N, C-alpha and C positions, 0 to 999 in steps of 0.2 A: 368711545368715551362719551359720558353724558355731556352734552353741550348746552349752552345757555345763551341767551341774547346778551351781547357785551354791554348793551345799554342798561340792562337790568343788573346794576352793581350788587344789590343785596342777594340776588340769587347766586351770582358768581362767588361772592364771599361766603355764602352759605355752603356751596358745594366744596369750596376749598377747605373750609373748616371741617366739613364732614369727612373728606378724604383724609385730612391730616389726623383725624381722630381714630381712624381705622388702625388696628394693630398690625396689619400686614402691609408690605411695601407695595404701593401702587405707583406704577410707572406707565406713561403714555408716550408712544412714539408715532411719528408719521410712517408712511409706507416704506420710506427709505431707511428707517431705523434711527432717525434723529429724535432725541428726547425732547418732548414738548411739555411733559409734566413729571414731577418727582416729589412725592410726599415725604413727611418727616419720618415715617417708618422705613422708607427707602434710604433716607440719609443714615439712619442707625444701622441698617442691615449692610449697606455697601460701603459706608464711609465717606461718600461724596455729598456735599451740600446740594440743595436744589439749584442754587445759583451756579455752581460748578457743573452741574449735570445737564441742565436744560441747554439744548443747542449742540450736544455732543453725541456721537454715535453710541448707541446702547452697547454694541459689542466690545467697545473699548472700555467702557465703564464696568461692565459685568461679563468679562470674557468667560466663555464656556467652550469645552472641547466638543463642539457641535460640528458634524460634518456638513458639507455642502448639500448632500442628498437629504439629510435630516431637516436642514433649514428650508429647503425647497418644498418638502412634504408639509411642514408646519405652515408655511406661507400659502400653500395651496388650500389647506383646510380654512384658513382665515379668509382668504379671498372668496371662498365659496360661502362665507357667511356663518361658518361653524366655529364653535369654541374649540380650543385645544388645551390639553393639560399634560404635564409630564414633569419628570425630575431631571435636574442638571446639577453638576458640580460647578460652582461659579467662584469667582475670586473677589475678595475684599479689596479695598484700596490699598491695604498694607501688604497685599500678596497672599494672604491666607485663604486657602480653598475651603469651601463648605458646601454642603448639599442644600438644595432648595426645591420646593414644589412650586411650579409656575402654572398659572391658569391664564391663557391669552384669550381675550374677547375681541372680535372684530367690531370696528365702527364704521358703518356703511352710510354713504349719502343717499339722497332720495332716489338716485338711479340704481342703487345697490352696489355701487363701486366702493372698494375698500379705501377708506379715507384715513383711518388711524387704528392703532392697536392699543388696547389697555391690557397691561400685564399685572397680575397680582402674584407676588413672590412670598413664600413662607419658608423660614429657616426650619429644616427638618433634621438638624444635627442630632438633637436628643433622641428624636424618633428612630434615626438610623442606628445610633448607639444601642438603643433598647432592642431594636430588631437584631442587631449583631449579637448582642448578649443572649437573646432568645435562641437565635440560630446556633450559637456556640454551645449553649446549654443543651439544646436538642441533639447536636452532634455528639456531645459527650454521653448523653443518655442513650442514644442509639448505638453508639460504638462500644458501650460497656459490656463486659462479659456477664455482669450481674443482670438478673431480672429486675427491671425497674417498672413498677406499676402504679398508676394513680387511680384513686377511686373517689367518688363523691361521698357526701356524709352518710348516705344510705348503703354504701358498699358497692355501688354500681361501678363497673370498670370504665374509666374514662381514656386512659392511654396504656400502651402495652408495647414495650420495646422489643428489639430483635433478641436481646438476651432472654426475655421471657418466652419468646417463641421457641428458642433453642432449648430452654430449660423444661418447659411444660408441654411442648409440642402443638400448642394452638397458634394459629395465625392471629394477627391483630384483629382482622375483620371478624373472626369467629367469636372473639370474646368481648368486643365492643358493645356496651349496653347490658352485658351479663353481670350477675352478681358475683362477688369474689368467692362466694361459697362453691363455685364451680371447681376450685382447687382443693376443696375438702374431701377427705376420703371416708369420713364417718360423721355421724351426728355429733360426737364428741368434739371432733375437729371444728365443726361449725360453731359449736358453743365457745370453743377456745378463740376462734377468730372474732366472734361478736364481743367476747370479754376483752380481748386485746384492744379493739377499736374503742371500747368504752373507757379503758384505762388511759389510752393515749389522748382521748378527748378531755380527760380530767387532768391532763398535764403530766402523766407519768411517762418516763422515758423507756422505750422498748428498743434495745440494741443488742445485736449478736445473739438473739434467742434461737436456740436449736430446737427445731421442730420438723414436722413431716407434712408434705403436701402431695396431691395426686396428679400424676401426669395424664395427658389425654388418652394414653393407652391403658390407663388403669393401674400402672405400676406406681410404687411410692418413691418419692424423692426426698432425701435428707437435705434440709435447707438451713441456712442461718439467716434469720429475719431481723431487719431494722425497720420499725414503723415510726413515721413522723407525721405531725399534722401539717396541713397546707392552709395558708391564710391568704385572703384576697386583699385588694388595695385598701379596704376599710379597716383591716386588722381582724375581720371576722374569720373564723374557721370555715373553710369551704370544702374540705375533703381530707384525704390521707395520701401519703406517698410511702410505698412499700418497696424496700430493696431486699431481694432474696438471692443469696449466694449459694451455688451448688456445693453441698457439704458431703456429697456421696462418697467421693474418693477418700476424704479424710475420715469419715465414719467407717467405711469399709476397711481402711488401714488400722483404725482403732480397734475394730472387731477382730481383725486378723491378729494384731499385736496382743490383744487380750487373750485370745486363744493360745498364742505362742507363749505368753507370760504364764498362763495356767499350766500349760504343758511343761514349761521350764521349771515352774515351782514344784510340780509333781516329780519331775526328773531329779530336781535338786534334793527333794526330800528323800527320794530313793537313793540317790548318790550319797547324801549325808549319812543315811543308815548304813550304806555299804562301806563308806569311808570310816565310820566309827568301828565297824566290824574289822576293817583292815588295820586301823590303828591298834585295836585290841590284839589282833593277830601279830602286828608288828611288835607290840610290847612283849607278847609271849615269846616271840622269836628272839628279841633282844635279851630277855631274861634267860632263855635257853642258851643262846650263844655265850653270854657272860658266864652262866653256870658251867657249861661244858668246857669253855676255855680255861676257867679256873681249875676245873677238875682234871683237865688234860695237862696243865702246866706242872702240877705237883709230880706225877709220874714221869713226865718228860725230863724234868730237872734231874730226877733220880737216875733215869736211863743215861742222860748225857754225863752225869757225874761218874757212873760206873764205866761208861765208855772211855772217859778220859783216864780212868785208873788202868783200864786194859791197855790203852795205847801208850800209856807211860810205863807199862811192864811192871806195875806195882805188884801184880800177882805172879810174876815170873816172865821169862823171856817168851816172846811170840814167834811162831813160825811165820813165814811170809804170807801163807794163806790166812792164818789167824789175824795178822796185822791188817790184811786187806778187809776182812770181815769187820774188824773193830773200827776201822776208818769209815766203812760204809754206815756203821751204826752212828758214828759221830756226825757224818755228813747229812744223813737223812733226819737224824734227830734235830740238828740245827735248822734244817728246812721246816720240819714240823713246828719247832718252837717259833720260828719267824711267822708261820701261818697263825698259830695261836696268838701271838702278839699283835698281828694285824686284826684278828677278830676282836680281841679285847679293846684295841684302839677304836675300831669302828663302833663297838658298843658304847664306849665312853663319849665319842663324838655324837652319836644318836641321842644319848641321854643329856646332851648339853653340859657335860661335866669335864670337857677337855681343858685342863689347866696345865701350867708349866711352872717350874722353879726358875724365875728370871734371874740371870746373872750374866756378867760379861763372858762371852764364849769366843775363843779363836776358831774360826771355821777350818782353818788348816788342820787343827787337832781333831775336829769332827770328821773331816774327810778321811784323815789317816786311820781313825778308829773304824770307820765304815769299811775302809779298804782291807783292814785286817780281818774283819768279820767275813768279808767276801772272798778272801784269798783262796779258799778251797774251791769255790766255784770258778774263779779265774784260772786256777791251775788245771781244772778239768777240761777247759775249753781251749781250742786252737785258735785263739784270737790275739790280735795286737791291742794290748790295753795300756793306755797312758793316763797318768794323773799329772796335771800341771798346777803346782801350788806356788804362790808368791813367796818371796823370801822374808817379807814383812808380815806381822800379824794382821789378820782381818777380823776385827772384833764386832761382834753383834750382841744385842741383849736378847737372851733367850734360854731355852732348855737344851742342854747339850744332848741328852738322850733322844729327845723328839727330833732335833735337827739331824742327828745321826740316822734316825729311821728314815728321814726324807732322802738322804744320800743313799742309804742302803736300798731303798725301794727303787730309786731312779736308775742307779748303776745296775742293780739286780735286773731290772727290766731290760736294760740295754744288752746285758750279757745273754739274757734269755732269748731275745728276739733278733739277735745277730747270728748269722750262720757262720760256720767255721771258715777261717780265712779273712774275716772281717775285722773291723776296727772299732774299739769303744774308747771314748775319751771323756775325762772328767777334768774340767778346768775351773779355777777360781780366780777372780780379779775384781777390781773396783771400777764402777761407772758412776761418776758423780758422787752422791751421798749414799749409794747402794753398793752392797756386796753382790756380785753376780756369779752365780753357780751355773755352769753349763755342762750338761750331760749329752753327748752326741754319739751316734752310731751310723753305720752304713748298712743297717739291717733291712728287715722286710718292709718296714713303713706301715702307715696307716692311711686308708682312703680318706680324702678330704671330707666327703659327706658324712663320715663317722666321727670326726674329730670333736664335734660338739659334745659327744657323750664320754669323752675320755675321762672326766673327772667324776663321772657317775659311778656309784657303787656297783660292783660286780659286772662292769662293762668289759666286753671282750670284742676286739675287732675281728672282722672276717678274715684278715690275713693271718691272725693267730689261730682262730678255730679251724680254718681250712687246712692248716698244717698240723692240727692236733697238738699245739704247744700247750702244756698244762699251765694252770694259773687260776687265781681267784678273781681277778678284776678289781682288787682292792688297793693295790699299790699307789696309783696315781690319786685316787680319791683321798686316801689317808694323807699323802704328801701335800695335796692341795689344802686340806683342812689345817694341817700343822703350820704350813707357810702363811696362810691368811691369818691364823691366830697370832702369828708373830709380826703382823703388820706388813707382810710381804706380798709378792705377786708371783704367779707362775704361768707359763705359757708353753705351747707345743707347736713346732713346725715339723710337718711330716709329709712323705709321699710314698706310695707303694714302690718298693724296689730301690728307693733312694735314701732310705734311713729316716731317723728321727732326731730332733734336737729339742731337748727341754731346757728352758731357761728359768732360774729362780732368782728373784731379787729380794734382798733383805736389807732394811735400814741399818747402817753401820753406827758404831759408837766411837767418837774420837777422831782425830785427823788421820788421813791415809793418803798415800801416793796415788795420783790419779789412775795410773795403769801399773800392772805388775811388771 
């Protein structure tokens, strides 16, 4: 510490005033650490007045986490007459900790013996915060997956993070001081870069620009570029910051997607053309089916009429052989007529013209009528056939003829696909607000993986085709269309060798007993 002759009062007062005017905290201690001087800046920094501080141990007034080894090393430097400086975290009078930079200067007597220590403390809180912010920002930049590059106003590369190293293959040391044109793959790209920097300098925002840059190995890299100006402390533009994101994967995916889209469009065009041809063929087929069915129905009606005359012996008594022939005509004529009716119904459904005469219908009458139509088939088979009908009317709103066709098709299928000795049952009851028709058998059944196609036109299960059982595959498709047009539902449960159960639900009209 600068000393003065105590008798020279003006000199001492001048020195005190000088030290009080200094912006940094100036503290003087003797060799044992007792405070002998404490200026006004020290009062502001640590919270103790000079009157309180002088005569007190410095380590109690400004405690710092300093080890004994560190303190010994500092004291050794000062004893040797050398200055020491360093940073500490110290405490304010109120207990608040903060960082300071301390410079200690030894005061030696004439013999070179340490007599006192002058310490100058500077609060570096703001500097530390700024350093931490810079360090944090640097860590963010360095850990970013994107390439972050800073350049001077003339395009010279100033910084180059690890993301840029990965994206372009150059180490930071290789590109430091190089012009940003090192990433250009052509003269046109150099001009593009120059123009982009000019636009940004004029205040234009460049964000998410899709462009191409060159890798160290010469390959091209698709990137998304964001370019921003960098300003110094005076607010003047000092350079540029470029963020480049690797866009290669997305661009590659876009190109692949475009190729697939083009291929798909081409295929769709071909399929549309083929589909139109199929629709035309389908229309021709429908017209043919409708025409042929109508043309078949007329002679069939005549054949069945004459067959009925024969079996009724209107033309005279029949021998046993003749009666057998006449009944065969009736039986096969009925089957052919049913096939024609099915074809006509399918044609009507395909044309979207399936309509029905809606009126209250007792489903018991519908089932009884279908049973009569099927009686010849029932009689031909060696099966146990049961019809369970309730004693009360089960009324639905619908078309009696179409609903009879549903029963005819379902029971007909059960008869066809049940082997001799089996059982076929048809039951009608009420479940809530629905009439429930159930047709079940213990016949050949249908594999589970084929049941999705049951209501598809012309579907034939493998259990039927393997046994060469004849059929058109139209019965369930027609039944489903009729049921759904009546606001109902239809479902099938089946298993090979265990039989099939078809359930039809139709909305009822009027009150009914809950169960039959």
